[in-house]
MILOVO-342300 format. One record per residue: x, z, y of N, C-alpha, C, O, CB in turn. Coordinates in steps of 0.02 Angstrom, whole numbers, padded with zeros to 5 digits, always signed. Each point is the difference from the previous one (the first is absolute). Glycine has a CB too. Example, Ala and Ser with C-alpha at 12.3 -4.5 7.8 and 13.67 -1.06 7.14 Angstrom:
# residues 2
+00660+00390-00284-00045+00000+00059+00045+00000+00060+00052+00033-00001-00147+00029-00058 +00077-00098+00112+00042+00003+00059-00039+00037+00055+00025+00008+00055+00034-00116-00087 
# end
This chain:
# residues 72
+00559+01142-00835-00055-00043-00021-00019-00048+00057-00008+00022+00057-00035+00069-00136 +00037-00154+00064-00018-00050+00050-00073-00019-00009-00022-00017-00055+00141-00026+00058 -00157+00046+00051-00070-00020-00001-00006-00067+00037+00025-00006+00056-00066+00127-00061 +00010-00169-00026-00006-00066+00030-00073-00021+00005-00040+00015-00043+00153-00045-00002 -00128-00005+00100-00068-00025+00009-00007-00070-00030-00055-00029+00001+00044+00097+00104 +00065-00095-00131-00001-00067-00028+00037-00001-00067+00045+00040-00012-00051-00090+00129 -00014+00003-00159+00033-00010-00064+00010-00075-00008-00048-00037-00006-00003+00142-00045 +00113-00127+00052+00016-00071-00006-00035-00041+00054-00025-00055-00013+00040+00070-00111 -00016+00013+00185-00031-00035+00056-00075+00004+00003-00031-00030+00044+00126-00045-00049 -00125+00110-00040-00073+00007-00001-00020+00071+00022+00032+00049-00019-00040-00136-00073 -00044+00090+00132-00024+00064+00026-00029+00041-00058-00040-00025-00039+00017-00026+00152 +00044+00114-00117-00025+00043-00054-00045+00056+00026-00031+00036-00039+00135-00062-00025 -00109+00033+00130-00043+00051+00029-00059-00033+00034+00003-00058+00019+00096+00135-00003 -00152-00038-00008-00058-00026+00037+00019-00010+00072+00038+00040+00029-00117+00018-00108 +00053-00110+00109+00013-00013+00071-00045+00043+00044-00057+00015-00019+00092-00133-00009 -00010+00139+00086-00045+00033+00048-00057-00047+00020+00009-00061-00002+00088+00132+00045 -00154-00044-00025-00059-00041+00016+00014-00053+00052-00022-00057-00008-00048+00155-00019 +00108-00081+00080+00014-00048+00053+00038-00060-00028-00015-00058+00017+00018+00151+00066 +00047-00081-00125+00038-00055-00029-00041-00038-00051+00002-00062-00003+00103+00126+00022 -00143-00028-00060-00040-00032-00052-00051-00048+00031-00010-00055-00026+00025+00155-00047 -00045-00080+00128-00051-00043+00031+00030-00062+00032-00036-00047+00015-00034+00149+00004 +00136-00101-00007+00034-00058+00030+00051-00031-00047+00044-00037+00022-00061+00090+00090 +00012-00037-00176+00050-00021-00049+00009-00076-00002+00057-00023-00001-00086+00124-00066 -00024-00139+00068+00006-00073-00004+00038-00027+00061+00042-00045-00007-00150+00039-00059 +00092+00032+00125+00034-00023+00061+00075+00019-00001+00042-00039+00021-00151+00050+00042 +00124+00048-00087+00069+00022-00005+00039-00043-00049+00056-00020+00013-00091+00138+00015 +00005-00133-00086+00032-00043-00050+00011-00070+00027+00052-00031-00012-00104+00100-00080 +00003-00096+00128+00007-00067+00030+00058-00001+00049+00040-00048+00000-00163+00028-00013 +00129+00072+00054+00055+00004+00047+00067+00005-00036+00048-00035+00019-00125+00091+00063 +00081-00014-00133+00062+00008-00037+00021-00065-00033+00059-00018+00001-00087+00138-00021 -00019-00156-00010+00016-00064-00032+00022-00051+00052+00047-00038-00012-00129+00063-00080 +00048-00027+00149+00018-00046+00054+00071+00015+00024+00039-00046+00012-00160+00036+00022 +00137+00073-00026+00067+00020+00021+00052-00024-00051+00053-00026+00019-00100+00126+00041 +00033-00091-00123+00046-00023-00052+00009-00075+00003+00057-00025-00001-00092+00121-00072 -00020-00133+00077+00003-00073-00001+00032-00029+00063+00041-00046-00005-00142+00046-00066 +00084+00026+00129+00021-00029+00063+00066+00025+00026+00034-00034+00039-00152+00020-00013 +00138+00074-00045+00061+00029+00028+00053+00013-00054+00055-00027+00003-00125+00080+00087 +00053-00013-00139+00050+00021-00048+00027-00057-00043+00060-00004-00011-00115+00114+00009 +00012-00154-00021+00024-00057-00038+00047-00043+00041+00050-00026-00025-00156+00026-00042 +00091-00008+00131+00043-00040+00045+00068+00033+00010+00050-00035+00011-00153-00008+00047 +00106+00109-00061+00064+00035+00007+00037+00003-00067+00062-00003-00001-00112+00071+00094 +00013-00061-00147+00032+00007-00065+00038-00062-00022+00052+00004-00032-00141+00076+00002 +00064-00139+00048+00033-00062-00021+00070-00008+00030+00047-00010-00039-00160-00042+00029 +00123+00057+00075+00068-00007+00026+00047+00056-00021+00060-00010-00007-00109-00050+00104 +00021+00121-00107+00042+00055-00024+00027-00017-00069+00059+00011-00014-00126+00073+00082 +00023-00110-00112+00022-00019-00067+00054-00054+00003+00050+00003-00036-00164+00027-00009 +00103-00080+00087+00049-00054+00007+00067+00027+00026+00053-00021-00023-00146-00061+00043 +00091+00128+00028+00061+00028+00028+00038+00039-00053+00062+00004+00002-00116+00003+00110 +00019+00022-00159+00031+00037-00055+00016-00045-00060+00021+00024-00052-00083+00078+00090 +00052-00166-00028+00013-00051-00052-00041+00013-00063+00023-00008-00056+00092-00006+00101 -00178+00033-00033-00048+00009-00054-00050-00058+00004-00002-00034+00051+00015+00161-00050 -00052-00139-00054-00053-00051+00005-00046+00016+00059-00015+00058+00013+00021-00078-00138 -00028-00031+00160-00040+00009+00061-00062+00044-00011-00018+00038+00044+00058-00150-00008 -00071+00107-00094-00061+00038-00013+00013+00067-00035-00047+00032-00025-00013-00140+00019 +00122+00130+00004+00018+00062-00036-00040+00060+00024-00034+00032-00040+00149-00078+00024 -00112+00061+00081-00036+00058+00027-00075-00013+00005-00040+00047-00008+00143-00016+00071 -00122-00093-00051-00072-00016+00003-00032+00016-00067-00055+00028-00003+00077-00119+00089 +00011+00072-00140-00027+00014-00067-00001+00074-00016-00044+00024-00035+00085-00135-00002 +00008+00148+00063+00002+00072-00012-00055+00037+00037-00021+00054-00022+00144-00063+00005 -00146-00019+00072-00049+00034+00043-00066-00038+00002-00032-00003+00053+00127+00049+00015 -00115-00073-00123-00065-00035-00003-00057+00048+00013+00004+00059-00015+00043-00142-00065 -00100+00056+00109-00060+00040+00015-00035+00019-00065-00015-00043-00041+00002-00014+00152 +00001+00122-00119-00039+00025-00056-00060+00036+00030+00009+00053+00031+00094-00041-00109 -00163-00039+00070-00059+00035+00027-00003+00071-00026+00012+00013-00059-00074-00123+00068 +00044+00156+00035-00002+00070-00020-00062+00014-00043-00052-00031+00009+00114+00063+00094 -00053+00014-00147-00057+00027-00039+00004+00075+00010+00042+00033-00032-00044-00129-00055 -00040+00121+00128+00002+00072+00014-00064+00032-00026-00049-00034-00014+00122+00015+00116 -00071+00084-00109-00061+00035-00021-00058-00017+00047+00011-00007+00061+00057+00101-00109 -00126-00102+00021-00058-00022+00040-00026+00054+00047-00035-00017+00049+00006-00058-00142 +00044+00136+00081-00028+00053+00042+00041+00011+00062+00061-00005-00001-00108+00058-00101 +00013-00037+00156+00033+00019+00062-00007+00074+00008-00051+00029-00018+00029-00142+00072 +00074+00145-00026-00005+00072+00010-00014+00018+00071-00005+00059+00017+00083-00043-00110 
# end
């Protein structure tokens, strides 16, 4: 049996209090990392593989998290 804390990239468990109280800052950092670093790497990788330039960028678009409101 596999137990997962996420379902389709969305958090399914309550966040610990420390993370919950800093959730907005963590999400801002994660989105910034995606925009400033990963997108810049994904484009040349796609071109090197002879795929459309935005192939991986589109696969890894930012989806804001919706997690349970309670912190444990």
